PLY file of the C-alpha trace (Angstrom):
ply
format ascii 1.0
element vertex 334
property float x
property float y
property float z
element edge 333
property int vertex1
property int vertex2
end_header
0.00 0.00 0.00
2.83 2.40 0.84
4.43 1.78 -2.56
1.18 2.72 -4.30
0.74 5.83 -2.16
4.31 7.02 -2.71
4.07 6.44 -6.47
0.87 8.49 -6.60
2.52 11.24 -4.55
5.48 11.38 -6.92
3.32 11.50 -10.07
1.06 14.16 -8.56
4.06 16.29 -7.58
5.63 16.02 -11.03
2.38 16.90 -12.83
1.86 19.96 -10.62
5.44 21.02 -11.20
5.00 21.02 -14.97
1.54 22.57 -14.82
3.06 25.44 -12.85
5.08 26.39 -15.95
1.93 27.30 -17.87
0.99 31.00 -18.26
0.58 32.78 -14.94
-3.21 32.86 -14.99
-3.11 29.05 -14.82
0.33 28.14 -13.51
0.24 30.31 -10.41
-3.08 28.84 -9.32
-1.71 25.30 -9.25
-1.43 23.79 -5.80
2.07 23.23 -4.35
3.88 20.05 -5.37
6.09 20.06 -2.26
6.12 21.59 1.23
9.29 23.05 2.74
9.68 23.70 6.44
12.37 26.39 6.39
13.45 26.09 10.02
16.57 28.19 9.51
17.25 31.32 7.46
19.99 29.62 5.45
19.22 28.26 1.99
21.29 25.07 1.41
24.41 26.03 -0.52
24.79 29.36 1.29
27.13 29.85 4.21
25.43 30.07 7.59
25.35 33.60 8.98
26.66 33.11 12.51
25.40 36.56 13.55
21.78 35.76 12.67
19.71 34.91 15.72
17.74 31.67 15.17
13.97 31.96 15.40
11.99 29.88 17.86
9.50 27.83 15.81
5.83 27.63 16.65
5.88 23.83 16.59
2.18 23.42 17.37
1.20 25.63 14.46
3.60 23.93 12.06
2.23 20.49 12.94
-1.35 21.66 12.53
-0.52 23.26 9.17
0.91 19.98 7.89
-2.15 18.00 9.01
-4.56 20.53 7.47
-2.62 20.64 4.23
-2.54 16.85 3.79
-6.20 16.57 4.78
-7.26 19.00 2.03
-4.63 18.52 -0.67
-3.43 14.95 -0.16
0.07 13.69 0.54
2.96 15.83 -0.66
6.74 15.51 -0.59
8.07 17.34 2.48
11.49 18.95 2.90
12.85 20.12 6.24
15.68 22.64 5.90
17.80 22.97 9.04
21.21 24.08 7.74
22.55 26.27 10.54
20.16 24.88 13.13
20.73 21.64 15.08
18.04 19.01 14.69
16.10 18.89 17.94
13.38 16.67 19.38
10.60 18.84 17.93
12.18 18.63 14.46
12.23 14.85 14.72
8.58 14.82 15.78
7.70 16.94 12.72
9.45 14.39 10.48
7.66 11.56 12.26
4.29 13.23 11.75
4.93 13.71 8.03
5.94 10.07 7.74
2.75 8.94 9.50
0.77 11.05 7.03
2.53 9.06 4.26
4.53 12.07 3.05
8.08 11.28 1.90
10.44 13.51 3.89
13.87 14.85 2.92
16.08 16.75 5.37
18.77 19.31 4.47
21.30 19.70 7.27
24.89 20.65 8.05
25.11 17.68 10.40
24.55 19.59 13.63
22.89 17.36 16.21
23.31 14.16 14.20
26.39 12.61 15.74
25.86 9.61 18.01
22.21 8.93 18.89
20.87 11.80 16.78
21.43 9.92 13.52
19.65 6.83 14.78
16.71 8.89 15.99
16.40 10.58 12.60
16.35 7.22 10.81
13.80 5.85 13.29
11.22 8.60 12.63
10.79 7.51 9.00
13.03 9.70 6.88
13.12 9.14 3.10
16.37 10.97 2.45
18.92 13.37 3.92
21.48 15.71 2.38
24.41 16.73 4.59
26.32 19.82 3.44
30.08 19.15 3.40
32.48 21.64 1.85
35.76 20.31 3.19
37.43 17.65 5.28
39.22 20.26 7.39
37.57 22.68 9.76
38.81 25.82 7.99
37.25 24.94 4.63
34.03 23.60 6.17
33.66 26.76 8.25
34.28 28.98 5.22
31.82 27.18 2.96
29.11 25.89 5.31
29.65 27.43 8.72
30.27 24.54 11.12
33.15 22.11 11.70
34.22 19.31 9.39
34.14 16.91 12.33
30.48 17.66 12.96
29.50 17.19 9.30
31.57 14.10 8.53
30.65 12.33 11.76
26.99 12.96 10.96
27.32 11.27 7.56
29.14 8.27 9.01
26.56 7.97 11.80
23.65 8.16 9.34
25.11 5.42 7.17
25.73 3.23 10.21
22.19 3.77 11.51
20.76 2.95 8.09
22.74 -0.28 7.88
21.73 -1.28 11.40
18.00 -0.73 10.83
17.79 -1.87 7.20
16.25 1.46 6.23
15.91 2.49 2.56
16.70 6.09 3.38
18.91 7.85 0.84
22.02 9.52 2.24
23.51 12.26 0.08
26.39 14.71 0.39
25.74 18.27 -0.73
28.85 20.04 -2.04
28.42 23.83 -1.68
30.12 25.55 -4.64
31.61 28.47 -2.72
35.14 29.88 -2.87
37.60 27.58 -1.15
35.79 24.33 -1.80
37.64 23.69 -5.06
40.82 22.68 -3.25
38.95 20.09 -1.22
36.34 18.97 -3.75
38.16 15.93 -5.13
39.00 14.70 -1.62
35.43 15.24 -0.37
33.90 13.35 -3.30
36.38 10.49 -2.99
35.77 10.22 0.75
31.99 10.28 0.20
32.15 7.40 -2.26
34.48 5.51 0.06
32.10 5.58 3.01
29.14 4.63 0.79
26.89 7.68 0.31
24.22 7.25 -2.37
24.94 10.47 -4.22
27.08 13.60 -4.24
25.33 16.72 -5.51
26.77 20.12 -6.32
24.67 22.76 -4.56
25.14 26.33 -5.88
24.62 29.36 -3.63
21.32 31.18 -3.95
23.16 34.43 -4.80
26.19 35.12 -6.96
29.43 36.45 -5.53
32.00 34.38 -3.67
31.55 31.31 -5.83
34.14 28.65 -6.52
35.57 28.62 -10.09
33.25 27.54 -12.88
35.72 27.93 -15.73
38.48 25.52 -16.67
38.45 21.88 -15.61
36.64 22.11 -12.29
33.08 21.20 -13.30
34.22 18.58 -15.80
36.31 16.96 -13.08
33.26 16.78 -10.82
31.23 15.29 -13.66
33.91 12.65 -14.22
33.73 11.83 -10.51
29.99 11.18 -10.77
28.79 14.36 -9.06
25.19 15.27 -9.84
24.12 18.83 -10.74
26.86 19.64 -13.25
25.02 18.93 -16.52
24.83 21.34 -19.45
21.90 23.36 -18.08
23.46 23.60 -14.62
26.82 24.68 -16.03
25.20 27.43 -18.09
23.39 28.70 -15.01
26.55 28.56 -12.87
28.45 30.60 -15.49
25.79 33.32 -15.32
25.60 33.18 -11.53
29.38 33.56 -11.24
29.31 37.07 -12.74
26.54 38.28 -10.45
27.46 40.52 -7.52
25.25 38.73 -5.02
22.80 41.53 -4.27
19.86 39.61 -5.74
19.10 35.88 -5.90
19.67 33.88 -9.07
20.44 35.56 -12.39
18.82 38.29 -14.45
15.82 37.01 -16.38
17.06 38.58 -19.63
20.30 36.61 -19.44
18.71 33.24 -18.61
18.11 30.53 -21.18
15.29 30.88 -23.70
12.92 28.60 -21.80
13.47 30.23 -18.41
13.35 33.70 -19.96
9.87 33.38 -21.43
8.28 30.81 -19.15
6.64 32.03 -15.92
8.52 31.19 -12.72
6.78 28.04 -11.44
7.69 28.57 -7.80
4.10 29.20 -6.62
2.96 25.88 -8.03
6.08 24.05 -6.95
6.82 24.74 -3.31
4.97 25.99 -0.26
7.34 27.36 2.36
6.43 27.42 6.04
8.78 29.42 8.27
9.28 29.08 12.06
6.61 31.67 12.85
4.07 30.00 10.54
4.38 32.45 7.66
3.37 31.03 4.28
5.09 31.71 1.00
6.53 30.14 -2.11
9.59 32.20 -3.02
11.84 32.61 0.05
13.24 35.90 -1.28
9.93 37.78 -1.46
7.57 38.92 1.33
5.30 36.06 2.48
1.60 35.73 1.83
-0.85 37.57 4.08
-2.08 35.06 6.62
-2.77 36.27 10.17
-4.78 33.44 11.82
-6.32 31.89 8.72
-5.71 28.19 7.91
-2.73 27.54 5.70
-4.76 26.32 2.70
-7.06 29.36 2.83
-4.09 31.74 2.99
-2.53 30.00 -0.02
-5.75 30.14 -2.06
-6.57 33.76 -1.20
-3.15 35.24 -1.87
-2.63 37.80 -4.60
0.32 39.96 -3.55
2.89 37.16 -3.32
1.85 35.72 -6.68
1.98 39.16 -8.30
5.47 39.69 -6.87
6.60 36.35 -8.30
5.07 37.21 -11.67
6.87 40.57 -11.71
10.21 39.15 -10.58
13.08 39.84 -12.98
15.25 37.01 -11.66
15.55 33.32 -12.49
16.80 30.70 -10.04
18.00 27.17 -10.58
18.67 25.41 -7.31
18.03 21.85 -6.03
16.24 23.25 -2.96
14.12 25.69 -4.96
11.67 25.53 -7.85
13.94 25.05 -10.82
16.33 22.48 -9.41
17.28 19.34 -11.35
15.16 17.13 -9.10
12.09 17.44 -6.90
12.76 16.44 -3.32
11.04 13.33 -2.08
10.11 11.93 -5.49
13.18 9.79 -6.12
0 1
1 2
2 3
3 4
4 5
5 6
6 7
7 8
8 9
9 10
10 11
11 12
12 13
13 14
14 15
15 16
16 17
17 18
18 19
19 20
20 21
21 22
22 23
23 24
24 25
25 26
26 27
27 28
28 29
29 30
30 31
31 32
32 33
33 34
34 35
35 36
36 37
37 38
38 39
39 40
40 41
41 42
42 43
43 44
44 45
45 46
46 47
47 48
48 49
49 50
50 51
51 52
52 53
53 54
54 55
55 56
56 57
57 58
58 59
59 60
60 61
61 62
62 63
63 64
64 65
65 66
66 67
67 68
68 69
69 70
70 71
71 72
72 73
73 74
74 75
75 76
76 77
77 78
78 79
79 80
80 81
81 82
82 83
83 84
84 85
85 86
86 87
87 88
88 89
89 90
90 91
91 92
92 93
93 94
94 95
95 96
96 97
97 98
98 99
99 100
100 101
101 102
102 103
103 104
104 105
105 106
106 107
107 108
108 109
109 110
110 111
111 112
112 113
113 114
114 115
115 116
116 117
117 118
118 119
119 120
120 121
121 122
122 123
123 124
124 125
125 126
126 127
127 128
128 129
129 130
130 131
131 132
132 133
133 134
134 135
135 136
136 137
137 138
138 139
139 140
140 141
141 142
142 143
143 144
144 145
145 146
146 147
147 148
148 149
149 150
150 151
151 152
152 153
153 154
154 155
155 156
156 157
157 158
158 159
159 160
160 161
161 162
162 163
163 164
164 165
165 166
166 167
167 168
168 169
169 170
170 171
171 172
172 173
173 174
174 175
175 176
176 177
177 178
178 179
179 180
180 181
181 182
182 183
183 184
184 185
185 186
186 187
187 188
188 189
189 190
190 191
191 192
192 193
193 194
194 195
195 196
196 197
197 198
198 199
199 200
200 201
201 202
202 203
203 204
204 205
205 206
206 207
207 208
208 209
209 210
210 211
211 212
212 213
213 214
214 215
215 216
216 217
217 218
218 219
219 220
220 221
221 222
222 223
223 224
224 225
225 226
226 227
227 228
228 229
229 230
230 231
231 232
232 233
233 234
234 235
235 236
236 237
237 238
238 239
239 240
240 241
241 242
242 243
243 244
244 245
245 246
246 247
247 248
248 249
249 250
250 251
251 252
252 253
253 254
254 255
255 256
256 257
257 258
258 259
259 260
260 261
261 262
262 263
263 264
264 265
265 266
266 267
267 268
268 269
269 270
270 271
271 272
272 273
273 274
274 275
275 276
276 277
277 278
278 279
279 280
280 281
281 282
282 283
283 284
284 285
285 286
286 287
287 288
288 289
289 290
290 291
291 292
292 293
293 294
294 295
295 296
296 297
297 298
298 299
299 300
300 301
301 302
302 303
303 304
304 305
305 306
306 307
307 308
308 309
309 310
310 311
311 312
312 313
313 314
314 315
315 316
316 317
317 318
318 319
319 320
320 321
321 322
322 323
323 324
324 325
325 326
326 327
327 328
328 329
329 330
330 331
331 332
332 333
């Protein structure tokens, strides 16, 4: 029964994702194909801002939002983004709830809180997949590209793989390689180490903004491709080349410079992802003001919104990121 449910969830998510690329009058009214609990301010691929004070989530509201959403829209892939925030008991309970609602769950993390028993607890609550951000095998590079220590990140990956083997779980364990300045010197070693310990995949994760990127010219990306790293295909390389010349003030790249398809096609973010932040705010694009909600149920706020959709429609930027709308894969559907 679970296989049938998960297959239906994946097909529904994919169909919504493509429908969201239709003209705005249709595409922006499509329901979300995935739900993201953005528990930290950091988008995977960006360095954690140590000066940013973490928000205290309204866990009761977040759990109720998930239940209401599944009750009215059916099961959806769920992503929990905690890069820069240690996984805590409440985070694990949120994952467990999504699993009990038959939603495949993928966690983005820097490994904080996952050494020792934390990894086993995460596997036990029913996770479908996890991506641990690792930019280097030494603390200096990891701190410069992710924001924590290499020991914390690497021990988390080893612990997750051990917990998976012990329980017989089918959870996917992936390493996310942030393509920020400094990582290039460690990239080959990180990828080789990842394959040695048995991760399922290594994925290049670009920053959300240009500026401070690792090199995209020369042999670097081809070397990663030869090593089996995902996210360095032709379309991704073209986007990275454009992102590299950006100054970092705005996310993504200028719409006029993007590829023909992305230039003329509406941004599908509203039909692709619903973002719930720690305070319960609802949105789709994490770079624009959220939808007006107050105390209304999450589905009603999503359906009634105009301002957020209009802002997305008027946006002059185009993003291509595995944690956002135009990434090479949709979380939870693999």
